[in-house]
PDB file with one MODEL, atoms N, CA, C and O in Angstrom:
MODEL        1
ATOM      1  N   MET A   1     -20.299 -30.016  15.669  1.00  0.00           N
ATOM      2  CA  MET A   1     -19.093 -29.901  14.852  1.00  0.00           C
ATOM      3  C   MET A   1     -19.284 -28.875  13.729  1.00  0.00           C
ATOM      4  O   MET A   1     -18.364 -28.127  13.400  1.00  0.00           O
ATOM      5  N   CYS A   2     -20.480 -28.849  13.151  1.00  0.00           N
ATOM      6  CA  CYS A   2     -20.695 -27.955  12.015  1.00  0.00           C
ATOM      7  C   CYS A   2     -21.213 -26.590  12.454  1.00  0.00           C
ATOM      8  O   CYS A   2     -22.103 -26.027  11.817  1.00  0.00           O
ATOM      9  N   THR A   3     -20.666 -26.069  13.522  1.00  0.00           N
ATOM     10  CA  THR A   3     -21.008 -24.702  13.907  1.00  0.00           C
ATOM     11  C   THR A   3     -20.273 -23.742  12.974  1.00  0.00           C
ATOM     12  O   THR A   3     -19.252 -24.112  12.393  1.00  0.00           O
ATOM     13  N   PRO A   4     -20.769 -22.532  12.823  1.00  0.00           N
ATOM     14  CA  PRO A   4     -20.089 -21.569  11.945  1.00  0.00           C
ATOM     15  C   PRO A   4     -18.622 -21.380  12.316  1.00  0.00           C
ATOM     16  O   PRO A   4     -17.771 -21.229  11.439  1.00  0.00           O
ATOM     17  N   LYS A   5     -18.328 -21.390  13.613  1.00  0.00           N
ATOM     18  CA  LYS A   5     -16.940 -21.194  14.044  1.00  0.00           C
ATOM     19  C   LYS A   5     -16.064 -22.343  13.560  1.00  0.00           C
ATOM     20  O   LYS A   5     -14.948 -22.132  13.085  1.00  0.00           O
ATOM     21  N   ALA A   6     -16.589 -23.568  13.689  1.00  0.00           N
ATOM     22  CA  ALA A   6     -15.817 -24.730  13.238  1.00  0.00           C
ATOM     23  C   ALA A   6     -15.622 -24.684  11.725  1.00  0.00           C
ATOM     24  O   ALA A   6     -14.550 -25.010  11.214  1.00  0.00           O
ATOM     25  N   ARG A   7     -16.663 -24.278  11.026  1.00  0.00           N
ATOM     26  CA  ARG A   7     -16.551 -24.180   9.568  1.00  0.00           C
ATOM     27  C   ARG A   7     -15.482 -23.163   9.186  1.00  0.00           C
ATOM     28  O   ARG A   7     -14.688 -23.394   8.274  1.00  0.00           O
ATOM     29  N   LEU A   8     -15.470 -22.043   9.887  1.00  0.00           N
ATOM     30  CA  LEU A   8     -14.476 -21.010   9.624  1.00  0.00           C
ATOM     31  C   LEU A   8     -13.073 -21.551   9.892  1.00  0.00           C
ATOM     32  O   LEU A   8     -12.143 -21.301   9.124  1.00  0.00           O
ATOM     33  N   PHE A   9     -12.933 -22.296  10.994  1.00  0.00           N
ATOM     34  CA  PHE A   9     -11.636 -22.874  11.338  1.00  0.00           C
ATOM     35  C   PHE A   9     -11.150 -23.817  10.249  1.00  0.00           C
ATOM     36  O   PHE A   9      -9.991 -23.750   9.841  1.00  0.00           O
ATOM     37  N   TRP A  10     -12.029 -24.696   9.774  1.00  0.00           N
ATOM     38  CA  TRP A  10     -11.620 -25.662   8.738  1.00  0.00           C
ATOM     39  C   TRP A  10     -11.307 -24.957   7.429  1.00  0.00           C
ATOM     40  O   TRP A  10     -10.379 -25.344   6.717  1.00  0.00           O
ATOM     41  N   ALA A  11     -12.086 -23.913   7.106  1.00  0.00           N
ATOM     42  CA  ALA A  11     -11.805 -23.167   5.878  1.00  0.00           C
ATOM     43  C   ALA A  11     -10.413 -22.537   5.963  1.00  0.00           C
ATOM     44  O   ALA A  11      -9.642 -22.585   5.004  1.00  0.00           O
ATOM     45  N   PHE A  12     -10.104 -21.954   7.108  1.00  0.00           N
ATOM     46  CA  PHE A  12      -8.795 -21.340   7.310  1.00  0.00           C
ATOM     47  C   PHE A  12      -7.693 -22.388   7.256  1.00  0.00           C
ATOM     48  O   PHE A  12      -6.645 -22.166   6.650  1.00  0.00           O
ATOM     49  N   PHE A  13      -7.936 -23.544   7.898  1.00  0.00           N
ATOM     50  CA  PHE A  13      -6.959 -24.626   7.923  1.00  0.00           C
ATOM     51  C   PHE A  13      -6.640 -25.105   6.511  1.00  0.00           C
ATOM     52  O   PHE A  13      -5.474 -25.271   6.154  1.00  0.00           O
ATOM     53  N   TYR A  14      -7.683 -25.328   5.708  1.00  0.00           N
ATOM     54  CA  TYR A  14      -7.459 -25.800   4.338  1.00  0.00           C
ATOM     55  C   TYR A  14      -6.777 -24.735   3.493  1.00  0.00           C
ATOM     56  O   TYR A  14      -5.935 -25.049   2.651  1.00  0.00           O
ATOM     57  N   LEU A  15      -7.139 -23.474   3.717  1.00  0.00           N
ATOM     58  CA  LEU A  15      -6.513 -22.389   2.972  1.00  0.00           C
ATOM     59  C   LEU A  15      -5.007 -22.367   3.233  1.00  0.00           C
ATOM     60  O   LEU A  15      -4.210 -22.303   2.297  1.00  0.00           O
ATOM     61  N   VAL A  16      -4.625 -22.420   4.506  1.00  0.00           N
ATOM     62  CA  VAL A  16      -3.208 -22.423   4.860  1.00  0.00           C
ATOM     63  C   VAL A  16      -2.517 -23.647   4.262  1.00  0.00           C
ATOM     64  O   VAL A  16      -1.409 -23.558   3.734  1.00  0.00           O
ATOM     65  N   TYR A  17      -3.199 -24.799   4.357  1.00  0.00           N
ATOM     66  CA  TYR A  17      -2.624 -26.049   3.852  1.00  0.00           C
ATOM     67  C   TYR A  17      -2.351 -25.957   2.353  1.00  0.00           C
ATOM     68  O   TYR A  17      -1.263 -26.305   1.893  1.00  0.00           O
ATOM     69  N   PHE A  18      -3.346 -25.487   1.590  1.00  0.00           N
ATOM     70  CA  PHE A  18      -3.174 -25.424   0.141  1.00  0.00           C
ATOM     71  C   PHE A  18      -2.122 -24.388  -0.240  1.00  0.00           C
ATOM     72  O   PHE A  18      -1.372 -24.591  -1.196  1.00  0.00           O
ATOM     73  N   VAL A  19      -2.059 -23.287   0.492  1.00  0.00           N
ATOM     74  CA  VAL A  19      -1.044 -22.273   0.198  1.00  0.00           C
ATOM     75  C   VAL A  19       0.349 -22.856   0.417  1.00  0.00           C
ATOM     76  O   VAL A  19       1.253 -22.637  -0.389  1.00  0.00           O
ATOM     77  N   GLN A  20       0.518 -23.604   1.517  1.00  0.00           N
ATOM     78  CA  GLN A  20       1.818 -24.211   1.787  1.00  0.00           C
ATOM     79  C   GLN A  20       2.185 -25.216   0.708  1.00  0.00           C
ATOM     80  O   GLN A  20       3.312 -25.209   0.213  1.00  0.00           O
ATOM     81  N   VAL A  21       1.246 -26.080   0.337  1.00  0.00           N
ATOM     82  CA  VAL A  21       1.520 -27.084  -0.697  1.00  0.00           C
ATOM     83  C   VAL A  21       1.841 -26.402  -2.027  1.00  0.00           C
ATOM     84  O   VAL A  21       2.768 -26.804  -2.731  1.00  0.00           O
ATOM     85  N   GLY A  22       1.075 -25.379  -2.359  1.00  0.00           N
ATOM     86  CA  GLY A  22       1.303 -24.677  -3.617  1.00  0.00           C
ATOM     87  C   GLY A  22       2.658 -23.980  -3.643  1.00  0.00           C
ATOM     88  O   GLY A  22       3.372 -24.060  -4.642  1.00  0.00           O
ATOM     89  N   SER A  23       3.019 -23.300  -2.563  1.00  0.00           N
ATOM     90  CA  SER A  23       4.302 -22.610  -2.531  1.00  0.00           C
ATOM     91  C   SER A  23       5.445 -23.613  -2.546  1.00  0.00           C
ATOM     92  O   SER A  23       6.499 -23.342  -3.122  1.00  0.00           O
ATOM     93  N   LEU A  24       5.246 -24.776  -1.916  1.00  0.00           N
ATOM     94  CA  LEU A  24       6.281 -25.810  -1.932  1.00  0.00           C
ATOM     95  C   LEU A  24       6.487 -26.315  -3.353  1.00  0.00           C
ATOM     96  O   LEU A  24       7.626 -26.498  -3.782  1.00  0.00           O
ATOM     97  N   ALA A  25       5.409 -26.541  -4.087  1.00  0.00           N
ATOM     98  CA  ALA A  25       5.516 -27.017  -5.470  1.00  0.00           C
ATOM     99  C   ALA A  25       6.213 -25.971  -6.340  1.00  0.00           C
ATOM    100  O   ALA A  25       7.067 -26.311  -7.159  1.00  0.00           O
ATOM    101  N   ILE A  26       5.851 -24.698  -6.164  1.00  0.00           N
ATOM    102  CA  ILE A  26       6.485 -23.623  -6.929  1.00  0.00           C
ATOM    103  C   ILE A  26       7.973 -23.556  -6.584  1.00  0.00           C
ATOM    104  O   ILE A  26       8.815 -23.390  -7.466  1.00  0.00           O
ATOM    105  N   PHE A  27       8.289 -23.685  -5.293  1.00  0.00           N
ATOM    106  CA  PHE A  27       9.670 -23.636  -4.837  1.00  0.00           C
ATOM    107  C   PHE A  27      10.484 -24.759  -5.465  1.00  0.00           C
ATOM    108  O   PHE A  27      11.597 -24.534  -5.938  1.00  0.00           O
ATOM    109  N   GLN A  28       9.924 -25.981  -5.470  1.00  0.00           N
ATOM    110  CA  GLN A  28      10.635 -27.121  -6.042  1.00  0.00           C
ATOM    111  C   GLN A  28      10.852 -26.936  -7.538  1.00  0.00           C
ATOM    112  O   GLN A  28      11.935 -27.231  -8.043  1.00  0.00           O
ATOM    113  N   SER A  29       9.843 -26.453  -8.254  1.00  0.00           N
ATOM    114  CA  SER A  29       9.998 -26.261  -9.696  1.00  0.00           C
ATOM    115  C   SER A  29      11.034 -25.169  -9.970  1.00  0.00           C
ATOM    116  O   SER A  29      11.761 -25.244 -10.961  1.00  0.00           O
ATOM    117  N   LYS A  30      11.107 -24.152  -9.100  1.00  0.00           N
ATOM    118  CA  LYS A  30      12.113 -23.102  -9.281  1.00  0.00           C
ATOM    119  C   LYS A  30      13.508 -23.674  -9.061  1.00  0.00           C
ATOM    120  O   LYS A  30      14.441 -23.328  -9.785  1.00  0.00           O
ATOM    121  N   ILE A  31      13.658 -24.551  -8.058  1.00  0.00           N
ATOM    122  CA  ILE A  31      14.954 -25.186  -7.815  1.00  0.00           C
ATOM    123  C   ILE A  31      15.352 -26.010  -9.034  1.00  0.00           C
ATOM    124  O   ILE A  31      16.509 -25.975  -9.455  1.00  0.00           O
ATOM    125  N   GLN A  32      14.402 -26.750  -9.605  1.00  0.00           N
ATOM    126  CA  GLN A  32      14.697 -27.551 -10.796  1.00  0.00           C
ATOM    127  C   GLN A  32      15.099 -26.642 -11.955  1.00  0.00           C
ATOM    128  O   GLN A  32      16.027 -26.957 -12.699  1.00  0.00           O
ATOM    129  N   ASP A  33      14.408 -25.522 -12.108  1.00  0.00           N
ATOM    130  CA  ASP A  33      14.759 -24.582 -13.174  1.00  0.00           C
ATOM    131  C   ASP A  33      16.178 -24.058 -12.972  1.00  0.00           C
ATOM    132  O   ASP A  33      16.937 -23.929 -13.933  1.00  0.00           O
ATOM    133  N   LEU A  34      16.535 -23.757 -11.732  1.00  0.00           N
ATOM    134  CA  LEU A  34      17.883 -23.272 -11.452  1.00  0.00           C
ATOM    135  C   LEU A  34      18.915 -24.334 -11.785  1.00  0.00           C
ATOM    136  O   LEU A  34      19.959 -24.031 -12.363  1.00  0.00           O
ATOM    137  N   GLU A  35      18.627 -25.590 -11.419  1.00  0.00           N
ATOM    138  CA  GLU A  35      19.561 -26.673 -11.720  1.00  0.00           C
ATOM    139  C   GLU A  35      19.723 -26.824 -13.228  1.00  0.00           C
ATOM    140  O   GLU A  35      20.840 -26.979 -13.720  1.00  0.00           O
ATOM    141  N   HIS A  36      18.615 -26.780 -13.962  1.00  0.00           N
ATOM    142  CA  HIS A  36      18.693 -26.894 -15.416  1.00  0.00           C
ATOM    143  C   HIS A  36      19.445 -25.695 -15.995  1.00  0.00           C
ATOM    144  O   HIS A  36      20.225 -25.841 -16.937  1.00  0.00           O
ATOM    145  N   GLY A  37      19.212 -24.524 -15.435  1.00  0.00           N
ATOM    146  CA  GLY A  37      19.896 -23.327 -15.907  1.00  0.00           C
ATOM    147  C   GLY A  37      21.399 -23.434 -15.700  1.00  0.00           C
ATOM    148  O   GLY A  37      22.172 -23.041 -16.574  1.00  0.00           O
ATOM    149  N   ASP A  38      21.825 -23.961 -14.554  1.00  0.00           N
ATOM    150  CA  ASP A  38      23.251 -24.134 -14.299  1.00  0.00           C
ATOM    151  C   ASP A  38      23.857 -25.102 -15.308  1.00  0.00           C
ATOM    152  O   ASP A  38      24.947 -24.864 -15.827  1.00  0.00           O
ATOM    153  N   LYS A  39      23.143 -26.198 -15.586  1.00  0.00           N
ATOM    154  CA  LYS A  39      23.648 -27.170 -16.563  1.00  0.00           C
ATOM    155  C   LYS A  39      23.762 -26.519 -17.937  1.00  0.00           C
ATOM    156  O   LYS A  39      24.732 -26.728 -18.665  1.00  0.00           O
ATOM    157  N   TRP A  40      22.747 -25.723 -18.273  1.00  0.00           N
ATOM    158  CA  TRP A  40      22.734 -25.075 -19.584  1.00  0.00           C
ATOM    159  C   TRP A  40      23.902 -24.087 -19.696  1.00  0.00           C
ATOM    160  O   TRP A  40      24.568 -24.021 -20.729  1.00  0.00           O
ATOM    161  N   LEU A  41      24.141 -23.329 -18.638  1.00  0.00           N
ATOM    162  CA  LEU A  41      25.256 -22.380 -18.645  1.00  0.00           C
ATOM    163  C   LEU A  41      26.582 -23.129 -18.704  1.00  0.00           C
ATOM    164  O   LEU A  41      27.502 -22.715 -19.410  1.00  0.00           O
ATOM    165  N   GLY A  42      26.679 -24.233 -17.961  1.00  0.00           N
ATOM    166  CA  GLY A  42      27.912 -25.015 -17.964  1.00  0.00           C
ATOM    167  C   GLY A  42      28.188 -25.602 -19.338  1.00  0.00           C
ATOM    168  O   GLY A  42      29.342 -25.701 -19.756  1.00  0.00           O
ATOM    169  N   ARG A  43      27.128 -25.992 -20.043  1.00  0.00           N
ATOM    170  CA  ARG A  43      27.298 -26.574 -21.367  1.00  0.00           C
ATOM    171  C   ARG A  43      27.755 -25.508 -22.364  1.00  0.00           C
ATOM    172  O   ARG A  43      28.533 -25.780 -23.277  1.00  0.00           O
ATOM    173  N   GLN A  44      27.249 -24.284 -22.164  1.00  0.00           N
ATOM    174  CA  GLN A  44      27.575 -23.225 -23.124  1.00  0.00           C
ATOM    175  C   GLN A  44      29.031 -22.794 -23.015  1.00  0.00           C
ATOM    176  O   GLN A  44      29.683 -22.579 -24.037  1.00  0.00           O
ATOM    177  N   SER A  45      29.548 -22.665 -21.814  1.00  0.00           N
ATOM    178  CA  SER A  45      30.900 -22.137 -21.640  1.00  0.00           C
ATOM    179  C   SER A  45      31.951 -23.199 -21.909  1.00  0.00           C
ATOM    180  O   SER A  45      33.147 -22.923 -21.808  1.00  0.00           O
TER     181      SER A  45
ENDMDL
END
């Protein structure tokens, strides 16, 4: 199991996984910022 190829595969797998989770979190926070921004604009006008 711990052959170099398997290690490379798991490293790649975790890299992709963390990138997806990170981009999802950034995406969600951006959506929340947009929602707050809309409320703020609605309150101002």
